[in-house]
Backbone and ligand atoms as CSV (ligand in chain L), in Angstrom:
chain,resi,resn,atom,element,x,y,z
A,1,MET,N,N,53.817,193.266,158.989
A,1,MET,CA,C,53.945,193.701,157.553
A,1,MET,C,C,55.172,194.701,157.356
A,2,LYS,N,N,56.086,194.213,156.251
A,2,LYS,CA,C,57.140,195.078,156.003
A,2,LYS,C,C,56.800,195.452,154.634
A,3,ILE,N,N,57.335,196.874,154.307
A,3,ILE,CA,C,57.169,197.282,152.837
A,3,ILE,C,C,58.413,197.932,152.342
A,4,LYS,N,N,58.708,197.676,151.081
A,4,LYS,CA,C,59.935,198.240,150.527
A,4,LYS,C,C,59.434,198.824,149.184
A,5,LYS,N,N,59.803,200.173,149.005
A,5,LYS,CA,C,59.367,200.805,147.822
A,5,LYS,C,C,60.620,200.695,146.741
A,6,VAL,N,N,60.235,200.363,145.533
A,6,VAL,CA,C,61.302,200.361,144.412
A,6,VAL,C,C,60.599,200.963,143.270
A,7,GLU,N,N,61.065,202.178,142.867
A,7,GLU,CA,C,60.500,203.029,141.765
A,7,GLU,C,C,59.075,203.031,142.041
A,8,ASN,N,N,58.217,202.606,141.077
A,8,ASN,CA,C,56.630,202.617,141.299
A,8,ASN,C,C,56.057,201.305,141.767
A,9,ASN,N,N,56.906,200.600,142.432
A,9,ASN,CA,C,56.518,199.339,142.904
A,9,ASN,C,C,56.712,199.314,144.452
A,10,TYR,N,N,55.778,198.599,145.143
A,10,TYR,CA,C,55.813,198.331,146.557
A,10,TYR,C,C,55.714,196.806,146.739
A,11,ILE,N,N,56.802,196.533,147.487
A,11,ILE,CA,C,56.916,194.930,147.845
A,11,ILE,C,C,56.517,194.839,149.259
A,12,LEU,N,N,55.557,194.005,149.579
A,12,LEU,CA,C,55.111,193.845,150.845
A,12,LEU,C,C,55.387,192.268,151.236
A,13,ARG,N,N,55.698,192.190,152.403
A,13,ARG,CA,C,55.842,190.964,153.189
A,13,ARG,C,C,54.732,190.972,154.318
A,14,ILE,N,N,53.728,190.156,154.270
A,14,ILE,CA,C,52.770,190.131,155.169
A,14,ILE,C,C,53.003,188.857,156.036
A,15,ASP,N,N,53.140,188.919,157.303
A,15,ASP,CA,C,53.534,187.887,158.207
A,15,ASP,C,C,52.327,187.090,158.762
A,16,ARG,N,N,52.851,185.997,159.377
A,16,ARG,CA,C,52.136,184.921,159.956
A,16,ARG,C,C,50.977,185.627,160.925
A,17,GLY,N,N,49.859,185.310,160.787
A,17,GLY,CA,C,48.623,185.786,161.620
A,17,GLY,C,C,48.192,187.056,161.132
A,18,GLU,N,N,48.633,187.749,160.199
A,18,GLU,CA,C,48.140,188.829,159.599
A,18,GLU,C,C,47.188,188.668,158.594
A,19,GLU,N,N,46.252,189.588,158.352
A,19,GLU,CA,C,45.284,189.513,157.559
A,19,GLU,C,C,45.583,190.181,156.220
A,20,ILE,N,N,45.372,189.590,155.116
A,20,ILE,CA,C,45.925,190.077,153.818
A,20,ILE,C,C,45.220,191.466,153.337
A,21,VAL,N,N,43.884,191.452,153.372
A,21,VAL,CA,C,43.173,192.460,152.778
A,21,VAL,C,C,43.277,193.736,153.430
A,22,ASP,N,N,43.261,193.557,154.872
A,22,ASP,CA,C,43.597,194.811,155.748
A,22,ASP,C,C,45.038,195.242,155.610
A,23,SER,N,N,45.925,194.398,155.333
A,23,SER,CA,C,47.270,194.655,155.199
A,23,SER,C,C,47.598,195.617,153.896
A,24,ILE,N,N,47.041,195.066,152.966
A,24,ILE,CA,C,47.162,195.659,151.601
A,24,ILE,C,C,46.548,197.167,151.650
A,25,LYS,N,N,45.320,197.042,152.360
A,25,LYS,CA,C,44.543,198.399,152.429
A,25,LYS,C,C,45.397,199.416,153.322
A,26,LYS,N,N,45.988,198.900,154.382
A,26,LYS,CA,C,46.793,199.775,155.110
A,26,LYS,C,C,47.962,200.414,154.492
A,27,ALA,N,N,48.695,199.433,153.672
A,27,ALA,CA,C,49.895,199.723,152.859
A,27,ALA,C,C,49.535,201.027,151.877
A,28,CYS,N,N,48.272,200.836,151.244
A,28,CYS,CA,C,47.779,201.885,150.284
A,28,CYS,C,C,47.516,203.099,151.059
A,29,ILE,N,N,46.925,203.117,152.234
A,29,ILE,CA,C,46.569,204.303,152.910
A,29,ILE,C,C,47.871,204.993,153.265
A,30,GLU,N,N,48.862,204.299,154.052
A,30,GLU,CA,C,49.942,204.897,154.556
A,30,GLU,C,C,50.837,205.400,153.410
A,31,ASN,N,N,50.782,204.983,152.240
A,31,ASN,CA,C,51.766,205.315,151.121
A,31,ASN,C,C,51.016,206.176,150.129
A,32,GLU,N,N,49.769,206.356,150.333
A,32,GLU,CA,C,49.010,207.096,149.468
A,32,GLU,C,C,48.917,206.666,148.077
A,33,ILE,N,N,48.758,205.367,147.952
A,33,ILE,CA,C,48.574,204.574,146.706
A,33,ILE,C,C,47.174,204.641,146.215
A,34,LYS,N,N,46.782,205.204,145.292
A,34,LYS,CA,C,45.249,205.442,144.982
A,34,LYS,C,C,44.842,204.459,143.828
A,35,ALA,N,N,45.719,204.000,143.076
A,35,ALA,CA,C,45.447,203.170,141.752
A,35,ALA,C,C,46.776,202.307,141.538
A,36,GLY,N,N,46.424,201.160,141.088
A,36,GLY,CA,C,47.405,200.213,140.765
A,36,GLY,C,C,46.956,198.752,140.639
A,37,GLY,N,N,48.019,197.860,140.246
A,37,GLY,CA,C,47.655,196.376,140.229
A,37,GLY,C,C,48.482,195.778,141.171
A,38,ILE,N,N,47.867,194.483,141.659
A,38,ILE,CA,C,48.393,193.661,142.792
A,38,ILE,C,C,48.540,192.257,142.199
A,39,ILE,N,N,49.674,191.684,142.641
A,39,ILE,CA,C,50.098,190.206,142.346
A,39,ILE,C,C,50.525,189.703,143.724
A,40,GLY,N,N,50.345,188.510,143.985
A,40,GLY,CA,C,50.954,187.906,144.977
A,40,GLY,C,C,50.758,186.448,145.281
A,41,VAL,N,N,51.682,185.871,146.026
A,41,VAL,CA,C,51.671,184.426,146.293
A,41,VAL,C,C,51.871,184.407,147.952
A,42,GLY,N,N,51.645,183.145,148.479
A,42,GLY,CA,C,51.937,182.877,149.865
A,42,GLY,C,C,51.096,181.628,150.392
A,43,ALA,N,N,50.970,181.623,151.663
A,43,ALA,CA,C,50.349,180.552,152.256
A,43,ALA,C,C,49.449,181.069,153.307
A,44,VAL,N,N,48.214,180.468,153.381
A,44,VAL,CA,C,47.134,180.906,154.349
A,44,VAL,C,C,46.493,179.630,155.019
A,45,ASP,N,N,45.874,180.050,156.246
A,45,ASP,CA,C,45.122,178.920,156.961
A,45,ASP,C,C,43.608,179.066,157.144
A,46,GLU,N,N,43.262,180.340,156.575
A,46,GLU,CA,C,41.793,180.557,156.834
A,46,GLU,C,C,41.490,181.782,155.898
A,47,LEU,N,N,40.413,181.550,155.120
A,47,LEU,CA,C,40.058,182.564,154.024
A,47,LEU,C,C,38.673,182.611,153.759
A,48,LYS,N,N,38.100,183.677,153.378
A,48,LYS,CA,C,36.782,183.906,152.969
A,48,LYS,C,C,36.605,184.330,151.573
A,49,ILE,N,N,36.113,183.415,150.762
A,49,ILE,CA,C,35.967,183.789,149.393
A,49,ILE,C,C,34.442,183.775,148.974
A,50,GLY,N,N,34.359,184.694,147.811
A,50,GLY,CA,C,32.852,184.873,147.365
A,50,GLY,C,C,32.629,184.732,145.948
A,51,LEU,N,N,31.471,184.687,145.579
A,51,LEU,CA,C,31.126,184.654,144.135
A,51,LEU,C,C,29.880,185.694,144.119
A,52,TYR,N,N,29.916,186.614,143.055
A,52,TYR,CA,C,28.753,187.369,142.888
A,52,TYR,C,C,27.894,186.870,141.729
A,53,ASN,N,N,26.749,186.668,142.031
A,53,ASN,CA,C,25.902,186.110,141.007
A,53,ASN,C,C,25.069,187.274,140.313
A,54,VAL,N,N,25.628,187.700,139.294
A,54,VAL,CA,C,25.079,188.732,138.401
A,54,VAL,C,C,23.387,188.730,138.209
A,55,ASP,N,N,23.049,187.581,137.944
A,55,ASP,CA,C,21.686,187.410,137.621
A,55,ASP,C,C,20.630,187.728,138.760
A,56,ASN,N,N,20.953,187.304,139.885
A,56,ASN,CA,C,20.108,187.762,140.962
A,56,ASN,C,C,20.697,188.835,141.995
A,57,LYS,N,N,21.933,189.288,141.556
A,57,LYS,CA,C,22.604,190.466,142.313
A,57,LYS,C,C,22.914,189.903,143.780
A,58,GLU,N,N,23.359,188.787,143.910
A,58,GLU,CA,C,23.400,188.152,145.283
A,58,GLU,C,C,25.011,187.766,145.445
A,59,TYR,N,N,25.487,188.070,146.646
A,59,TYR,CA,C,26.962,187.562,146.885
A,59,TYR,C,C,26.846,186.377,147.718
A,60,LEU,N,N,27.477,185.348,147.309
A,60,LEU,CA,C,27.738,184.099,148.050
A,60,LEU,C,C,28.985,184.116,148.612
A,61,SER,N,N,29.259,183.407,149.894
A,61,SER,CA,C,30.546,183.259,150.391
A,61,SER,C,C,30.812,182.208,151.168
A,62,GLU,N,N,32.036,181.801,151.323
A,62,GLU,CA,C,32.347,180.550,151.994
A,62,GLU,C,C,33.653,180.669,152.739
A,63,THR,N,N,33.802,180.147,153.952
A,63,THR,CA,C,35.017,180.199,154.705
A,63,THR,C,C,35.737,179.008,154.554
A,64,LEU,N,N,36.995,178.910,154.255
A,64,LEU,CA,C,37.728,177.811,153.987
A,64,LEU,C,C,38.885,177.779,155.232
A,65,LYS,N,N,39.101,176.584,155.947
A,65,LYS,CA,C,40.136,176.542,156.847
A,65,LYS,C,C,40.933,175.308,156.616
A,66,GLY,N,N,42.272,175.438,156.864
A,66,GLY,CA,C,43.135,174.259,156.496
A,66,GLY,C,C,44.500,174.993,156.172
A,67,ALA,N,N,45.382,173.974,155.470
A,67,ALA,CA,C,46.623,174.225,154.937
A,67,ALA,C,C,46.389,174.684,153.446
A,68,PHE,N,N,46.725,175.869,153.161
A,68,PHE,CA,C,46.454,176.412,151.777
A,68,PHE,C,C,47.833,177.019,151.118
A,69,GLU,N,N,48.036,176.701,150.042
A,69,GLU,CA,C,48.955,177.677,149.173
A,69,GLU,C,C,48.207,178.652,148.347
A,70,VAL,N,N,48.737,179.885,148.375
A,70,VAL,CA,C,48.074,180.876,147.604
A,70,VAL,C,C,48.829,180.806,146.282
A,71,THR,N,N,48.268,180.259,145.329
A,71,THR,CA,C,48.869,179.968,144.057
A,71,THR,C,C,48.705,181.312,143.128
A,72,ASN,N,N,47.773,182.021,143.484
A,72,ASN,CA,C,47.593,183.332,142.698
A,72,ASN,C,C,46.614,184.168,143.466
A,73,LEU,N,N,47.248,185.393,143.611
A,73,LEU,CA,C,46.406,186.588,144.241
A,73,LEU,C,C,46.526,187.741,143.173
A,74,THR,N,N,45.469,188.083,142.626
A,74,THR,CA,C,45.546,189.122,141.566
A,74,THR,C,C,44.388,190.196,141.914
A,75,GLY,N,N,44.745,191.506,141.700
A,75,GLY,CA,C,43.764,192.378,141.988
A,75,GLY,C,C,44.143,193.841,141.596
A,76,ASN,N,N,43.343,194.839,141.991
A,76,ASN,CA,C,43.605,196.224,141.660
A,76,ASN,C,C,43.189,197.086,142.663
A,77,ILE,N,N,43.687,198.321,142.600
A,77,ILE,CA,C,43.461,199.486,143.490
A,77,ILE,C,C,42.820,200.540,142.849
A,78,SER,N,N,41.709,200.992,143.284
A,78,SER,CA,C,41.073,202.057,142.693
A,78,SER,C,C,40.366,202.993,143.955
A,79,THR,N,N,39.500,204.038,143.444
A,79,THR,CA,C,38.881,204.546,144.836
A,79,THR,C,C,37.351,204.592,144.399
A,80,MET,N,N,36.528,204.729,145.400
A,80,MET,CA,C,35.224,205.010,145.293
A,80,MET,C,C,34.881,206.037,146.324
A,81,ASN,N,N,34.263,207.132,145.720
A,81,ASN,CA,C,33.900,208.193,146.555
A,81,ASN,C,C,35.189,208.782,147.392
A,82,GLY,N,N,36.270,208.583,146.763
A,82,GLY,CA,C,37.540,209.066,147.279
A,82,GLY,C,C,38.166,208.171,148.265
A,83,GLU,N,N,37.492,206.953,148.623
A,83,GLU,CA,C,38.114,206.152,149.482
A,83,GLU,C,C,38.731,204.736,148.775
A,84,ILE,N,N,39.972,204.250,149.325
A,84,ILE,CA,C,40.502,203.213,148.730
A,84,ILE,C,C,39.493,202.083,148.487
A,85,TYR,N,N,39.636,201.468,147.283
A,85,TYR,CA,C,38.675,200.449,146.970
A,85,TYR,C,C,39.610,199.185,146.327
A,86,LEU,N,N,39.733,198.072,147.099
A,86,LEU,CA,C,40.523,196.906,146.580
A,86,LEU,C,C,39.452,195.930,145.847
A,87,HIS,N,N,40.000,195.551,144.773
A,87,HIS,CA,C,39.282,194.276,144.135
A,87,HIS,C,C,40.231,193.245,144.023
A,88,LEU,N,N,40.028,192.227,144.753
A,88,LEU,CA,C,41.139,191.062,144.813
A,88,LEU,C,C,40.461,189.727,144.389
A,89,HIS,N,N,41.115,188.870,143.790
A,89,HIS,CA,C,40.717,187.457,143.604
A,89,HIS,C,C,41.650,186.585,144.013
A,90,ILE,N,N,41.464,185.395,144.380
A,90,ILE,CA,C,42.527,184.480,144.967
A,90,ILE,C,C,42.240,183.077,144.369
A,91,THR,N,N,43.269,182.328,144.108
A,91,THR,CA,C,43.153,180.834,143.908
A,91,THR,C,C,44.124,180.275,144.887
A,92,VAL,N,N,43.536,179.257,145.800
A,92,VAL,CA,C,44.390,178.480,146.614
A,92,VAL,C,C,44.352,176.955,146.391
A,93,THR,N,N,45.342,176.365,146.795
A,93,THR,CA,C,45.308,174.897,146.603
A,93,THR,C,C,45.669,174.074,147.922
A,94,ASP,N,N,44.899,172.994,148.073
A,94,ASP,CA,C,45.157,172.249,149.115
A,94,ASP,C,C,46.017,170.984,149.321
A,95,GLU,N,N,45.907,170.227,150.469
A,95,GLU,CA,C,47.011,169.062,150.285
A,95,GLU,C,C,46.835,168.068,149.195
A,96,ASN,N,N,45.688,168.042,148.633
A,96,ASN,CA,C,45.511,167.080,147.385
A,96,ASN,C,C,45.656,167.948,146.081
A,97,TYR,N,N,46.285,169.135,146.231
A,97,TYR,CA,C,46.546,169.939,145.052
A,97,TYR,C,C,45.232,170.365,144.209
A,98,ASN,N,N,44.382,170.350,144.938
A,98,ASN,CA,C,42.969,170.832,144.385
A,98,ASN,C,C,42.928,172.360,144.610
A,99,ALA,N,N,42.352,173.118,143.555
A,99,ALA,CA,C,42.232,174.407,143.741
A,99,ALA,C,C,40.711,174.966,144.023
A,100,LYS,N,N,40.830,176.140,144.767
A,100,LYS,CA,C,39.467,176.712,145.012
A,100,LYS,C,C,39.763,178.246,144.784
A,101,GLY,N,N,38.902,178.905,144.505
A,101,GLY,CA,C,39.119,180.409,144.354
A,101,GLY,C,C,37.850,181.274,144.392
A,102,GLY,N,N,38.123,182.418,144.316
A,102,GLY,CA,C,37.002,183.498,144.049
A,102,GLY,C,C,37.343,184.825,144.502
A,103,HIS,N,N,36.381,185.659,144.513
A,103,HIS,CA,C,36.504,187.054,145.147
A,103,HIS,C,C,37.159,186.941,146.538
A,104,LEU,N,N,38.134,187.534,146.810
A,104,LEU,CA,C,38.777,187.501,148.174
A,104,LEU,C,C,38.334,188.528,149.088
A,105,ASN,N,N,37.606,188.084,150.211
A,105,ASN,CA,C,37.114,188.910,151.228
A,105,ASN,C,C,38.086,188.966,152.395
A,106,SER,N,N,38.828,187.948,152.745
A,106,SER,CA,C,39.901,188.065,153.827
A,106,SER,C,C,40.657,186.727,153.991
A,107,ALA,N,N,41.730,186.826,154.187
A,107,ALA,CA,C,42.609,185.669,154.330
A,107,ALA,C,C,43.770,185.916,155.417
A,108,ARG,N,N,44.020,184.891,156.197
A,108,ARG,CA,C,44.914,184.966,157.193
A,108,ARG,C,C,46.247,184.169,156.926
A,109,VAL,N,N,47.300,184.857,156.927
A,109,VAL,CA,C,48.553,184.416,156.519
A,109,VAL,C,C,48.966,183.247,157.516
A,110,SER,N,N,49.542,182.082,157.104
A,110,SER,CA,C,50.097,181.001,157.961
A,110,SER,C,C,51.658,180.925,157.783
A,111,GLY,N,N,52.075,181.082,156.513
A,111,GLY,CA,C,53.491,181.092,156.422
A,111,GLY,C,C,54.046,182.414,156.149
A,112,THR,N,N,53.839,183.000,154.835
A,112,THR,CA,C,54.123,184.320,154.517
A,112,THR,C,C,53.347,184.599,153.238
A,113,CYS,N,N,53.242,185.959,152.985
A,113,CYS,CA,C,52.563,186.363,151.779
A,113,CYS,C,C,53.313,187.488,151.276
A,114,GLU,N,N,53.692,187.407,149.910
A,114,GLU,CA,C,54.511,188.159,149.240
A,114,GLU,C,C,53.604,188.974,148.251
A,115,ILE,N,N,53.612,190.031,148.381
A,115,ILE,CA,C,52.653,190.956,147.428
A,115,ILE,C,C,53.482,192.050,146.737
A,116,ILE,N,N,53.190,192.236,145.533
A,116,ILE,CA,C,53.879,193.283,144.642
A,116,ILE,C,C,52.889,194.256,144.127
A,117,ILE,N,N,52.775,195.445,144.578
A,117,ILE,CA,C,51.951,196.545,143.970
A,117,ILE,C,C,52.562,197.222,143.030
A,118,LYS,N,N,52.046,197.436,141.911
A,118,LYS,CA,C,52.525,198.314,140.834
A,118,LYS,C,C,51.690,199.674,140.965
A,119,GLU,N,N,52.226,200.822,141.382
A,119,GLU,CA,C,51.374,201.780,141.456
A,119,GLU,C,C,51.101,202.550,140.098
A,120,ILE,N,N,49.818,203.110,139.997
A,120,ILE,CA,C,49.587,203.914,138.718
A,120,ILE,C,C,49.280,205.224,139.372
A,121,LYS,N,N,50.036,206.314,138.792
A,121,LYS,CA,C,49.934,207.692,139.550
A,121,LYS,C,C,48.804,208.326,138.802
A,122,ASP,N,N,47.620,207.912,139.209
A,122,ASP,CA,C,46.370,208.596,138.652
A,122,ASP,C,C,45.291,208.204,139.649
A,123,ILE,N,N,44.110,208.573,139.385
A,123,ILE,CA,C,42.825,208.327,140.059
A,123,ILE,C,C,41.926,207.457,139.128
A,124,ILE,N,N,41.521,206.290,139.629
A,124,ILE,CA,C,40.522,205.502,138.899
A,124,ILE,C,C,39.427,205.260,139.758
A,125,GLU,N,N,38.309,206.058,139.611
A,125,GLU,CA,C,37.231,206.031,140.355
A,125,GLU,C,C,36.411,204.974,139.946
A,126,ARG,N,N,35.377,204.502,140.884
A,126,ARG,CA,C,34.159,203.529,140.714
A,126,ARG,C,C,32.966,204.191,140.671
A,127,LYS,N,N,31.928,203.656,140.120
A,127,LYS,CA,C,30.625,203.921,140.208
A,127,LYS,C,C,29.624,202.730,140.294
A,128,LYS,N,N,28.611,202.943,140.945
A,128,LYS,CA,C,27.531,201.852,140.927
A,128,LYS,C,C,26.931,201.647,139.662
A,129,ASP,N,N,26.902,200.461,139.219
A,129,ASP,CA,C,26.268,200.193,137.817
A,129,ASP,C,C,24.909,199.512,138.186
A,130,SER,N,N,23.797,200.174,137.735
A,130,SER,CA,C,22.637,199.554,138.237
A,130,SER,C,C,22.212,198.194,137.396
A,131,GLU,N,N,22.701,198.189,136.271
A,131,GLU,CA,C,22.396,196.978,135.481
A,131,GLU,C,C,22.934,195.694,136.189
A,132,THR,N,N,24.141,195.716,136.667
A,132,THR,CA,C,24.775,194.501,137.233
A,132,THR,C,C,24.651,194.648,138.727
A,133,GLY,N,N,24.589,195.679,139.347
A,133,GLY,CA,C,24.626,195.870,140.765
A,133,GLY,C,C,26.186,195.968,141.353
A,134,LEU,N,N,27.227,196.123,140.319
A,134,LEU,CA,C,28.508,196.016,140.655
A,134,LEU,C,C,28.949,197.501,140.781
A,135,ASN,N,N,30.115,197.692,141.349
A,135,ASN,CA,C,30.824,198.988,141.445
A,135,ASN,C,C,31.839,198.775,140.350
A,136,ILE,N,N,31.640,199.458,139.289
A,136,ILE,CA,C,32.475,199.241,137.970
A,136,ILE,C,C,33.441,200.522,137.844
A,137,TYR,N,N,34.420,200.355,137.132
A,137,TYR,CA,C,35.308,201.499,136.854
A,137,TYR,C,C,34.473,202.604,136.085
A,138,ASP,N,N,34.802,203.872,136.546
A,138,ASP,CA,C,34.220,205.012,136.012
A,138,ASP,C,C,35.230,205.585,135.003
A,139,LEU,N,N,35.334,205.144,133.797
A,139,LEU,CA,C,36.436,205.574,132.911
A,139,LEU,C,C,35.982,206.584,131.825
L,1,FE,FE,FE,35.446,190.138,142.340
């Protein structure tokens, strides 16, 4: 992974074989980014996506393998109990240009992955919400 900082933006190049979520987290820790927004595109060959079913408070997940374009990666950076907390969603498309997507758990880069982090110079904490079971923004 390579990183370049421009004003309050961090430009990340995540390389072939590297895992996207770990790489973004590493970039946040090393650069002390505690809050912000994330956008990205790229190509991956293995990813684990999920869905949270609010009604029964259960996480479903599925691993996809093959050639995928990352047509959109969107997310945010916050903290929970002082630790970096990433919330990432992804949409990928396959050889037939069909899309799949969901909550992003992990993804391995096949070609390249280009991420832009826009840093927010503040702390946005999360808290457990008992009604939904989710870790929601504590604003
Ligand atoms: Fe999510």
